[in-house]
N, C-alpha and C positions, 0 to 999 in steps of 0.2 A: 633838325631832329624834332623840334617842337611841331614844325609843319607836317612832318610825316606822322606824328602821333595824332594830330588833329585830323588829318586825312583818313587815317585808319579808324578813328572814332566815328567820323562822319560816314564812312563806308559801312561800318557795323550798324550804325543807327538807321541807315536807309535800306539795309538788306532785308529786314523782316517785312516792312510795308511793301516793298517792291515784290517780294515773293508772294505775299498775300494778294496783291493786285493781279499778278499774272495767274495765280490759281483761280481767283474769282472770275477772271475773264474766260478761262478755259471751261469752268463750270457753267457760266452763262451761255457759252456757245453750245455746250452739250445739251443744256436744257432747251435752248431754242430749236435744236435739231429734233429733240424728243417731242417738243410741242408741234412741230411741223408734221411729224409722223402721226401723232394723235389726231391732228386736224384732218389729215388724209383718211385715217381710219373712220373718223366721225362722218366725213362726207360719203364714204363708201357705205356705211351703215344707213345713213339717211336715204341714199339712193335705193338700197335694198328694201327699206321699209316702204318707200313710195312704190316700188315695183310690186311688193307683196300686197299692197292695197288695191292693185289693179284687178278687176274681176276676170279679165282675159287671162292674166298670169295664173290666178288661182284655179281657173278652169283647166288650163294646160297642165299645171302641176298635179291636179287631181286625176287627170286622165293618164299621165305618164307614171307617176309614182304609185298612186293607189289603185290604178286601173278601174276608176269609176267611169260610168257612162251616163249620158243624159237620158231622161225618160223618153221612151220610144225608140231608142237606139238598140241595136243588137250587138253585143260584144263578141269579138272573135279573137282567139289566141292562136297565133301561127307558131307551130313548133318545127324548127328547122333542125335536121339531124346534125349532130356534131357541136351544137351550140350549148346544149344542156350540160349540166355538171357530169363529170365522168363517174362511172359506177365505182363504188368502194372496192378495194382489192379483196379477193376472197380470203377467208380466214385460213390460217395455216393448219394443216391436219397432221403436223408432226407430233409424235408422241414424246412424252417427257423422257429425257435421257437419264439413265441411272446415275446415282451418286458415284463419285470417284472412290477408289479403294480405300484411300486414307480417311474419308468420311466414315465409311463403315467401320474401320479400325478404331477410330476415335469414339464412335458410338458404343462399340463393344467394350471399350475400356472404361468410359465414363458412366455407363448405366450398369447397375448390378444385374447379375445373371438371375433369371427366375428360379426359385427353389422348386425342386421336384417333389412328387408325393412320397 
């Protein structure tokens, strides 16, 4: 009986540190995974910065995005039918529908009648 009490006391004493150990291991693994993702993002951003410092890339982006041309070049814009944005739908020419009968009834009840001369 004493041996069982000692074993229960020992199990209760070791339970909290063991739980803490495993939770810290799981947290360390999650942080290591997050660190790897951040390192990959940092490498991608460094590659992007190096790419943006290249004069050829800047020239290409200026031509494509901003439609800039070099001095002495003649710009042409080719318009292909069907590629441009569709025309907005025409405005509806429907007239306003009259109010339902119960709206007219309520208006006649709630508003006082004009007094005659």
